[in-house]
C-alpha positions as CSV (number, residue, x, y, z in Angstrom):
1,M,-6.9,9.3,12.0
2,S,-3.7,7.3,12.5
3,K,-2.1,5.6,9.4
4,T,-0.5,1.9,9.3
5,I,2.0,2.2,6.8
6,S,3.9,-1.6,5.9
7,I,7.2,-1.6,4.4
8,H,8.2,-5.0,2.8
9,S,10.3,-6.9,0.3
10,F,10.4,-10.4,-1.0
11,R,13.9,-11.1,-0.3
12,G,16.5,-9.4,1.8
13,G,19.1,-6.9,1.0
14,T,17.0,-4.3,-0.9
15,G,17.1,-1.7,1.7
16,K,13.8,-2.3,3.3
17,S,14.7,-1.3,6.9
18,N,16.9,1.7,5.9
19,T,13.8,2.8,3.6
20,T,11.7,2.7,7.0
21,A,14.0,4.5,9.0
22,N,14.3,7.2,6.5
23,L,10.5,7.6,5.9
24,S,9.7,7.9,9.5
25,V,12.4,10.4,10.6
26,M,11.0,12.5,7.1
27,L,7.4,12.1,8.7
28,A,8.5,13.4,12.5
29,R,10.5,16.0,10.8
30,K,6.8,17.0,9.3
31,G,5.3,17.4,12.8
32,F,3.9,13.9,12.8
33,R,3.8,11.3,16.0
34,V,5.7,8.3,14.3
35,A,6.4,4.9,15.9
36,I,8.4,2.1,13.7
37,V,8.1,-1.6,15.0
38,D,10.4,-4.1,13.8
39,T,8.6,-7.3,13.2
40,D,11.6,-8.9,11.5
41,I,12.3,-10.6,14.3
42,Q,14.3,-13.1,12.8
43,S,17.0,-10.6,12.0
44,P,16.3,-7.0,13.2
45,G,18.5,-4.4,12.7
46,V,16.3,-1.2,12.4
47,H,18.0,-0.6,15.8
48,V,21.3,-0.1,14.8
49,L,20.3,2.8,12.4
50,F,19.4,4.5,15.5
51,G,22.4,3.9,17.6
52,F,21.3,1.3,19.7
53,D,23.3,-1.8,21.0
54,E,21.9,-5.1,23.3
55,E,23.0,-3.0,26.6
56,Q,20.1,-0.1,25.9
57,I,17.4,-2.5,24.8
58,T,16.0,-3.2,28.1
59,H,12.6,-3.8,26.6
60,S,12.0,-5.1,23.2
61,L,8.9,-6.3,20.9
62,N,9.7,-10.2,21.8
63,D,8.9,-9.3,25.8
64,Y,5.6,-8.1,24.4
65,L,5.1,-11.0,22.6
66,W,5.8,-13.4,25.2
67,G,4.2,-11.9,27.7
68,K,7.2,-9.9,29.9
69,S,5.5,-6.3,29.5
70,E,3.3,-4.1,27.8
71,I,4.3,-3.2,24.4
72,D,4.4,0.6,25.1
73,K,7.7,0.1,27.3
74,A,9.6,-1.4,24.6
75,A,8.5,2.1,22.6
76,Y,11.7,4.2,22.9
77,D,11.5,7.8,22.1
78,V,14.5,8.7,19.7
79,T,13.4,12.2,18.7
80,D,16.2,13.8,20.3
81,R,18.6,11.6,19.2
82,I,17.6,12.0,15.7
83,L,16.1,14.9,15.0
84,G,17.4,17.6,17.0
85,E,16.2,20.8,16.6
86,N,14.8,19.6,13.0
87,A,11.5,18.7,14.0
88,E,8.6,21.0,13.5
89,G,6.1,21.4,17.0
90,T,5.0,18.4,18.2
91,G,7.2,15.8,15.9
92,R,7.8,12.9,17.8
93,L,9.7,9.7,16.7
94,F,9.2,5.8,18.4
95,L,11.3,2.8,18.0
96,V,10.3,-0.7,19.0
97,P,13.1,-2.8,18.4
98,A,13.2,-6.2,18.4
99,S,15.3,-8.0,20.3
100,I,19.0,-9.0,19.0
101,K,19.8,-11.5,21.7
102,S,21.4,-14.8,20.3
103,G,19.1,-16.5,22.9
104,E,15.8,-14.6,21.9
105,I,16.2,-15.2,18.2
106,G,16.8,-18.8,18.3
107,R,13.8,-19.2,20.7
108,V,11.8,-17.6,17.7
109,L,13.1,-19.7,15.2
110,K,12.4,-22.7,17.5
111,D,8.9,-22.0,19.0
112,G,7.8,-19.3,17.1
113,Y,5.5,-16.8,18.8
114,D,1.1,-16.0,18.9
115,V,1.1,-13.5,15.8
116,G,-2.2,-12.3,16.6
117,L,-0.7,-10.4,19.2
118,L,1.0,-8.2,16.9
119,N,-2.6,-6.9,16.0
120,D,-3.4,-6.0,19.1
121,G,0.0,-4.1,20.2
122,F,0.0,-1.9,17.1
123,R,-3.6,-1.0,18.6
124,T,-2.2,-0.4,21.7
125,L,0.9,1.9,20.1
126,I,-1.4,4.0,18.2
127,Q,-3.7,4.7,21.2
128,K,-1.1,5.2,24.0
129,L,1.4,7.0,21.7
130,D,-1.4,9.2,20.1
131,L,0.1,8.3,16.6
132,D,-0.2,9.7,13.1
133,Y,1.6,6.8,11.5
134,L,2.7,3.3,12.4
135,M,5.5,2.0,10.6
136,I,6.3,-1.6,10.0
137,D,9.0,-3.1,9.2
138,T,8.7,-6.4,8.1
139,H,10.5,-9.8,8.0
140,P,11.3,-10.3,4.0
141,G,9.3,-13.4,2.2
142,V,6.0,-14.2,2.7
143,N,4.9,-15.7,6.2
144,E,2.1,-15.0,9.0
145,E,3.3,-12.2,10.1
146,T,3.4,-10.6,6.8
147,L,-0.1,-11.4,5.9
148,L,-1.2,-9.6,9.4
149,S,0.8,-6.7,8.4
150,I,-0.6,-6.6,4.6
151,I,-4.5,-6.9,6.1
152,I,-4.2,-4.3,8.9
153,S,-2.2,-1.6,6.5
154,D,-3.7,1.3,5.1
155,M,-0.7,1.1,2.5
156,L,1.9,-1.2,1.6
157,I,5.1,-0.1,0.3
158,L,7.5,-3.1,-1.6
159,V,10.7,-2.4,-2.0
160,L,12.4,-4.2,-4.7
161,R,16.1,-4.1,-6.9
162,P,16.1,-4.1,-10.6
163,D,16.8,-7.8,-10.5
164,S,15.1,-10.6,-11.9
165,Q,14.6,-12.6,-8.4
166,D,13.2,-9.3,-6.8
167,F,10.6,-9.2,-9.8
168,Q,9.2,-12.5,-9.1
169,G,9.2,-12.3,-5.5
170,T,7.5,-9.0,-5.6
171,S,4.7,-10.5,-8.0
172,V,3.7,-12.8,-5.5
173,T,3.7,-10.0,-2.4
174,L,1.2,-8.2,-4.7
175,E,-1.0,-10.9,-5.7
176,L,-1.2,-11.7,-2.2
177,A,-2.1,-8.1,-1.6
178,R,-4.7,-7.8,-4.0
179,R,-6.4,-10.5,-2.6
180,L,-6.1,-9.2,0.7
181,E,-8.0,-6.0,-1.0
182,V,-5.1,-3.6,0.5
183,E,-6.3,0.2,-0.7
184,K,-3.3,1.4,-1.5
185,I,-0.1,0.0,-2.7
186,G,3.5,1.8,-3.5
187,L,6.7,0.4,-5.1
188,I,10.0,1.6,-4.4
189,V,12.7,0.5,-6.8
190,N,15.8,0.7,-4.9
191,K,19.7,0.5,-5.6
192,I,19.3,1.6,-9.3
193,P,23.1,1.2,-10.8
194,P,24.7,4.4,-12.8
195,G,23.7,4.4,-16.5
196,M,20.4,2.6,-16.2
197,D,17.3,3.9,-17.9
198,R,15.5,5.3,-15.1
199,V,12.2,6.3,-17.2
200,R,12.0,2.6,-19.0
201,L,13.0,1.1,-15.7
202,K,9.8,2.8,-14.2
203,Q,7.5,2.3,-17.3
204,K,8.6,-1.5,-17.0
205,V,8.3,-1.7,-13.5
206,E,4.6,0.0,-13.4
207,A,3.2,-1.6,-16.5
208,S,4.6,-5.2,-15.0
209,Y,2.9,-4.9,-11.7
210,D,0.1,-2.3,-12.4
211,A,1.0,-0.4,-9.4
212,K,2.5,2.8,-9.1
213,V,6.3,3.9,-8.8
214,V,6.9,6.0,-5.7
215,A,10.6,6.3,-5.4
216,M,13.3,5.4,-7.7
217,L,16.4,5.1,-5.3
218,P,20.0,5.3,-6.7
219,L,23.0,3.2,-5.7
220,N,25.2,5.4,-4.2
221,N,28.4,5.3,-2.3
222,E,27.3,7.5,0.1
223,I,25.0,5.2,1.9
224,V,27.6,2.2,1.6
225,H,30.0,4.1,3.4
226,L,27.8,5.4,6.0
227,A,27.3,1.6,6.9
228,S,24.1,2.0,8.8
229,S,25.6,4.6,11.3
230,A,23.0,7.0,11.1
231,I,20.0,8.2,9.2
232,F,20.8,8.9,5.2
233,V,18.3,12.0,5.0
234,D,20.2,13.7,8.2
235,R,23.4,13.2,6.5
236,F,22.9,13.9,3.2
237,P,19.9,16.5,2.9
238,E,20.7,17.4,-0.8
239,H,21.5,13.9,-2.0
240,P,19.6,12.5,-4.8
241,F,18.2,9.7,-2.8
242,T,16.8,12.3,-0.3
243,Q,15.1,14.1,-2.7
244,E,13.9,10.8,-4.0
245,L,12.6,9.8,-0.8
246,E,10.5,12.9,-1.0
247,F,8.2,11.4,-3.5
248,A,7.9,8.5,-1.6
249,L,6.5,10.3,1.2
250,L,4.2,12.8,-0.3
251,A,2.6,9.3,-1.8
252,V,2.4,7.9,2.1
253,M,1.0,11.6,3.0
254,E,-1.5,11.3,0.5
């Protein structure tokens, strides 16, 4: 039975896409078949972490949404590119990027797209790629696409920073998720500065939202210097950031 996991944040800049990519790599290493879909069509970014540029993306999620191709044609197998010999058994990782062409982004902003097609596309990917996990990297904030992702998810992961604006926005998203009866919700607190009391912060977040914090990710210079040029858990497998992501991974796999 496949699982659909949506990774969301109310505001941009929380590290949502990095979190999605790293968790997906970790799942594939465990031997699972995983696909990432970048539904942040207005400001796509996951492809950068996997070393894609505009010329390499011949098909995208946009092409499917506008009836130009089947969605599985936009699914790129990035297993060898990222995992190499680290994957166990049948573990595979696929990426469905959104277009990074300015004209196509402009078209989305102007004309929009049929959000209902996303659900059909997700089901097709799960079936044709024989997926264990479908990871959805959402667009920040609350819109129609966000609501669809929340509705169909087996688990919703909300990424937030220890910041007052993030706290307020996350409350809005959580309320919507509970109204939509999402079965499982996990919180990831990211970019925790040095010296902050992590125990008190975790207690505060869990008490405020009545939801489990599945990872507490420290702010670190290594991820800044990496500058989205690679997958963090590949470069720094023993880093405290990677070790914390292991806790989030366990929550996803439960």
